[in-house]
C-alpha positions in Angstrom: 13.8 29.0 -9.0 16.5 26.6 -8.0 20.1 27.8 -7.5 22.3 27.7 -10.7 24.6 24.8 -10.8 27.5 24.2 -13.2 27.8 21.0 -15.1 29.6 18.4 -12.9 28.7 20.1 -9.7 28.0 17.6 -6.9 24.3 16.8 -6.3 23.1 16.1 -2.8 20.7 13.2 -2.2 19.2 13.0 1.3 17.9 9.6 2.4 15.3 10.6 4.9 14.9 7.0 6.1 18.4 7.1 7.7 19.5 4.3 5.4 23.1 4.5 4.2 23.9 0.9 3.1 22.8 0.0 -0.4 23.1 -3.1 -2.6 25.9 -2.8 -5.2 23.2 -3.3 -7.9 21.5 -0.1 -6.7 24.7 1.9 -6.5 25.6 0.8 -10.1 22.7 3.0 -11.4 24.2 6.2 -9.9 28.0 5.7 -10.0 28.3 7.8 -13.2 26.6 10.8 -11.5 28.3 13.4 -9.2 26.2 12.4 -6.2 26.7 12.7 -2.5 24.2 10.6 -0.5 23.6 11.5 3.1 21.4 9.8 5.7 19.3 12.4 7.5 16.4 10.8 9.3 13.3 13.0 8.9 9.6 12.1 9.1 7.7 15.3 10.1 7.3 18.4 7.8 9.6 20.5 10.1 12.3 17.8 10.1 12.1 17.6 6.3 12.6 21.3 5.9 15.5 21.3 8.3 17.3 18.2 7.0 16.7 18.6 3.3 17.0 22.4 2.8 20.1 21.9 0.5 19.0 18.7 -1.2 18.7 18.2 -4.9 16.8 14.9 -4.4 15.3 13.1 -1.4 14.4 9.5 -0.8 11.4 9.0 1.3 9.0 6.3 2.6 6.2 7.5 4.8 7.2 11.2 5.3 4.5 13.6 4.2 5.8 16.0 1.6 3.4 19.0 1.6 3.3 22.2 -0.4 4.9 23.9 2.5 7.8 21.5 2.5 8.3 21.7 -1.2 8.4 25.5 -1.1 11.1 25.4 1.6 13.4 23.2 -0.5 14.8 25.5 -3.2 17.2 23.1 -4.8 14.9 20.1 -4.9 14.4 18.4 -8.3 13.3 14.9 -7.4 11.4 12.9 -4.8 11.8 9.2 -5.0 9.6 7.0 -2.8 10.7 3.6 -1.5 7.3 2.2 -2.4 4.3 2.3 -4.8 1.7 4.7 -3.3 2.3 8.5 -3.6 -0.6 9.6 -1.3 1.9 11.2 1.1 3.2 13.7 -1.5 1.4 16.8 -2.7 1.6 15.9 -6.4 -0.1 19.0 -7.6 2.4 21.3 -5.8 5.3 19.2 -7.0 4.2 19.6 -10.6 3.8 23.3 -10.2 7.2 23.7 -8.7 9.0 21.5 -11.2 9.8 18.7 -8.8 9.6 15.2 -10.4 8.1 12.5 -8.2 8.9 8.8 -8.8 7.9 5.6 -7.1 8.9 1.9 -7.5 6.4 -0.1 -9.3 6.1 -3.9 -9.1 8.6 -4.6 -6.4 6.1 -6.3 -4.1 3.2 -7.4 -6.3 3.6 -11.1 -5.5 4.2 -10.5 -1.7 1.0 -8.3 -1.3 -1.1 -10.7 -3.3 0.2 -13.6 -1.2 -0.4 -11.7 2.0 -4.0 -10.8 1.1 -4.6 -14.5 0.3 -3.0 -15.4 3.6 -5.3 -13.1 5.6 -8.3 -14.6 3.8 -7.2 -18.2 4.6 -6.3 -17.2 8.1 -9.8 -15.9 8.7 -11.7 -18.6 6.8 -9.8 -21.5 8.2 -9.7 -19.8 11.7 -5.9 -20.5 11.9 -5.1 -17.9 14.6 -8.1 -19.2 16.7 -7.0 -22.8 16.5 -3.4 -22.0 17.1 -4.3 -20.1 20.3 -6.6 -22.9 21.5 -3.8 -25.5 20.9 -1.3 -23.3 22.6 -3.6 -23.1 25.6 -3.8 -26.9 25.8 -7.1 -27.5 24.0 -7.4 -30.0 21.1 -10.1 -30.2 18.4 -12.2 -27.7 16.6 -15.0 -27.3 19.1 -18.7 -27.4 18.3 -19.3 -23.7 17.8 -16.8 -23.2 14.9 -18.2 -22.8 11.4 -15.8 -22.9 8.4 -17.1 -22.2 4.9 -15.7 -23.9 1.8 -14.0 -21.3 -0.5 -14.5 -23.2 -3.8 -17.5 -21.9 -5.6 -17.7 -18.7 -3.5 -17.6 -15.2 -5.1 -14.7 -12.8 -4.5 -14.7 -9.1 -5.4 -11.5 -7.1 -6.0 -11.6 -3.3 -5.8 -8.8 -2.2 -8.0 -7.6 -4.7 -10.6 -4.1 -3.4 -11.1 -0.9 -5.5 -10.8 -1.6 -6.6 -7.2 -5.4 -7.0 -7.8 -4.7 -9.1 -10.9 -2.2 -11.3 -9.1 -4.7 -11.9 -6.3 -7.4 -12.7 -8.8 -5.3 -15.6 -10.3 -4.7 -16.9 -6.8 -8.4 -16.8 -5.9 -9.4 -18.5 -9.2 -6.9 -21.2 -8.5 -8.9 -21.9 -5.3 -12.0 -22.3 -7.4 -13.5 -18.9 -6.6 -15.5 -16.8 -9.0 -13.8 -13.4 -9.2 -15.4 -10.1 -10.1 -13.8 -6.6 -9.9 -14.6 -2.9 -9.8 -12.1 -0.7 -11.5 -13.3 2.3 -13.6 -9.7 3.0 -14.9 -8.9 -0.5 -16.1 -7.6 -0.7 -19.7 -10.1 -2.4 -22.1 -9.6 -6.1 -22.3 -7.6 -6.6 -19.1 -10.4 -8.0 -17.1 -11.5 -10.2 -19.9 -8.0 -11.7 -20.3 -8.0 -12.5 -16.6 -11.4 -14.1 -16.8 -12.7 -11.5 -14.4 -16.1 -9.8 -14.8 -16.2 -6.1 -14.2 -19.2 -4.8 -12.1 -20.2 -1.7 -10.3 -19.1 -1.2 -6.7 -22.5 -1.7 -5.1 -23.1 -4.9 -7.0 -19.6 -6.2 -6.0 -20.2 -5.4 -2.3 -23.7 -6.9 -2.2 -22.9 -10.1 -4.1 -19.4 -11.1 -2.8 -18.4 -13.4 0.0 -14.9 -11.9 0.0 -14.0 -8.3 -0.8 -10.4 -7.3 -1.2 -9.2 -3.7 -1.5 -6.3 -3.2 -3.9 -6.7 0.3 -5.2 -4.5 3.4 -4.4 -5.5 6.0 -1.9 -6.7 9.3 -3.5 -9.3 11.9 -2.9 -11.7 9.7 -4.8 -11.0 6.5 -2.7 -10.6 8.0 0.7 -13.3 6.4 2.9 -14.6 4.6 -0.2 -15.9 1.9 2.1 -18.0 3.5 4.8 -21.2 2.7 6.7 -23.4 2.6 3.7 -21.1 0.3 1.7 -20.6 -2.0 4.7 -24.4 -2.2 5.2 -25.0 -3.8 1.8 -22.4 -6.5 2.2 -23.4 -10.0 3.2 -23.4 -10.7 6.9 -21.1 -13.6 6.2 -18.7 -11.5 4.1 -15.0 -11.0 4.8 -13.2 -7.7 4.0 -9.5 -7.7 3.2 -7.4 -4.5 3.0 -3.7 -4.5 2.0 -3.8 -1.1 0.2 -4.2 1.9 2.5 -6.1 2.2 5.8 -7.9 5.4 4.9 -9.8 3.7 2.1 -12.0 2.3 4.8 -13.9 4.4 7.3 -12.4 2.7 10.3 -15.1 3.7 12.8 -17.8 2.4 10.4 -15.9 -0.9 10.1 -15.7 -1.3 13.9 -19.4 -0.7 14.2 -20.2 -3.1 11.3 -18.1 -5.8 12.9 -19.6 -5.3 16.4 -23.1 -5.3 14.9 -22.5 -8.4 12.9 -23.1 -6.7 9.6 -20.0 -8.4 8.2 -18.3 -11.5 9.5 -14.6 -10.6 9.6 -11.8 -8.4 8.4 -8.2 -9.0 7.5 -6.2 -5.7 7.6 -2.5 -5.0 6.9 -3.1 -1.3 7.0 -4.9 1.1 9.4 -5.6 4.8 9.8 -3.5 6.0 11.5 -0.4 3.7 11.8 0.4 2.5 14.3 -3.2 2.4 15.7 -4.2 4.8 18.4 -4.5 3.5 21.9 -8.0 2.0 22.4 -8.5 1.0 18.8 -10.4 -2.3 19.2 -9.6 -3.8 15.8 -6.3 -5.5 16.7 -8.0 -7.3 19.6 -11.3 -8.3 18.0 -11.7 -12.1 17.5 -13.2 -11.6 14.0 -10.2 -9.5 12.8 -6.6 -10.2 11.9 -4.4 -7.2 11.9 -0.8 -7.2 10.6 1.6 -4.2 10.9 1.8 -3.1 7.2 4.2 -5.9 6.3 2.4 -7.3 3.3 5.1 -5.9 1.0 8.0 -7.6 2.8 10.3 -10.4 1.6 14.0 -10.6 1.3 13.7 -10.1 -2.4 11.3 -7.2 -2.2 13.6 -5.4 0.3 16.4 -5.6 -2.2 14.2 -4.8 -5.2 12.8 -1.6 -3.7 16.2 -0.1 -3.2 17.4 -1.0 -6.6 14.2 0.3 -8.1 14.5 3.6 -6.2 18.1 4.2 -7.4 17.1 3.4 -10.9 14.4 6.1 -10.7 16.8 8.5 -9.0 19.3 8.1 -11.8 16.7 8.5 -14.5 15.6 11.9 -13.0 19.0 13.3 -12.3 20.6 12.4 -15.5 18.7 15.2 -17.2 19.3 18.7 -15.7 16.1 20.5 -14.9 15.3 23.8 -13.3 12.3 24.6 -11.2 9.9 27.3 -12.5 
């Protein structure tokens, strides 16, 4: 059980990203609380245990908060993640120990949808290829380049949440037919978007473009493996702006090398950064960006404001761990 604290006692919030400058709009959410915020950079489990032992709340990004870490932080009442996904937190252990876990929803919906579309256009229009040729002094498309028209093609979205829905409207604006696979979608949502819901195998087999926009969980880890890639069209393009581990990376490499699919646009890998020798970043049929789909000046601001809003919401109500 957490140590007893009197009303008005100072609460310690540790920002494990090392950040210690915040927008005034963010600080406005916590000014009425007796908080002390300290920057203590920590990313490994041992660093978290050492740096956050006395923390009432922690702010994290990619640090993995395991059951072991949670048990070693006796005062902890809240974990707030600068981001949407919570796959790096042991949610079951947190619930058992009375630690509330929060994220920041919606701060980068438009950015990630734009980035997914950008990866698609970059691959279809061969933008990187042509830019490199021009930089090298060549002019013209060359006879060997084939570019399909997107209008009339079929796109499949795996996970029709906020980002998937935003991407769907962008693809529809290009004249593409959009289908989706999402077993947890509220009734009527797909219909309102003009999107047909189909089973995963049907989506993979019938679509010219497949975009992954679902969260990472035990259910979706390596959701796209060798079997799934083998049923896709040889001309298909795979886009992933969600989590790298949703794709079996070795299976994807083999599928690209064998020509089982045409191309891939990836903003996420497993692990990040990629291990030395990973061929994906250097493959001509692949565009890899370094997990930057979420970024814009507005989203950088909104993620901090959103995190502080969640932090205040948790800490305003005193709670004790079991």
